[in-house]
Each structure stands twice: as C-alpha cells, then as structure tokens.
N, C-alpha and C positions, 0 to 999 in steps of 0.2 A: 523567487519562487524556482524550486527545482524542475529540470526538464526531465520528465518520465518517458518521452515520446520515443526513445531508443531502447527501452528496457528489452531484453529479451530472455527466453528460457536459459536457465544455467547461471543468471546474474544474481549476486548477492546484495541484498538491499537491508537497510537498517531500520526497522519499526520503532518509532517512539510511543510507548503506552503511557498514558495519562500524565504526559509531560515531563516523565521522570524515569521509567525503565526502558532501555534500549534493548533490543533483540534481533539478531543477523537472521535472516531468513533467505532461503533460494527460491528463486522463481520457477514455477513449475508449469505455468501457462500464460500468455497474454492473448488478448484480443484488443479489438477496437477501442473498448471504454475501460476494459480492467487489466490490472496485474493481479495474477493468482499466485498466491506462496503456500501451498498446501491447502489448509482449511480457511485461510484469510485471503480476501481480496480488497483491492484498492483501487481508487479511481485515478485513471492514468493522468488526468490534466491536474489534479491536485494532491495526489499521493494520499489522500483521506482515506480510511478504512470503511467499506461497505458492509454493513450487517443490518440485515433487514430484522433479525429479531430484536435487535437493540434499538432500532429506529436511526441508525447510522445510514446516511445516503453518500457519505464520502465528500459532500460538498459542503452543506450548510451544518450538518451535525455528524460528529464523529469521535471517538475517544482515543483514536490513535491514528498515526499517520507515517509515512515514509520519510525519512529525513538525509538518506544516503544512498548512493548506488555505487558500487565497486567495479 
C-alpha cells in the first residue's frame, strides 16, 4: 500500500478511475483524514476517493483511488 501520510499541498498525485483511466491531479488541501484535489477528495490511509453522492467512503466503497505521488 502506498503511504499518503506525507502528501502536501502542491504535490502531484495520480488518480486511477474505474481501474483504467489515469488522471494527474494537484493537491489543493490536506487535513488529518483527507487529501483534496480540487473537487475530489481521497482518504489519506487508503487513497480511496470519498464521494458521498455516490456512496463512496474511500475505505470499503470507491470507484477511484490514488496510485502514485510525485
């Protein structure tokens, strides 16, 4: 598992959507639990996307996740 504990504002992360589409995003904010990239947010311990509208909690359910930090 990738360690996201040191991610900071300005870092570039790679998001993998639906296991097929990669997208580079710039980190805009971080807090104790989440990494924010514009409108997207990801759980720091798993890298899983959190989206309440889709029922994604970033731990058990998610459709995208972070796979790389530059």
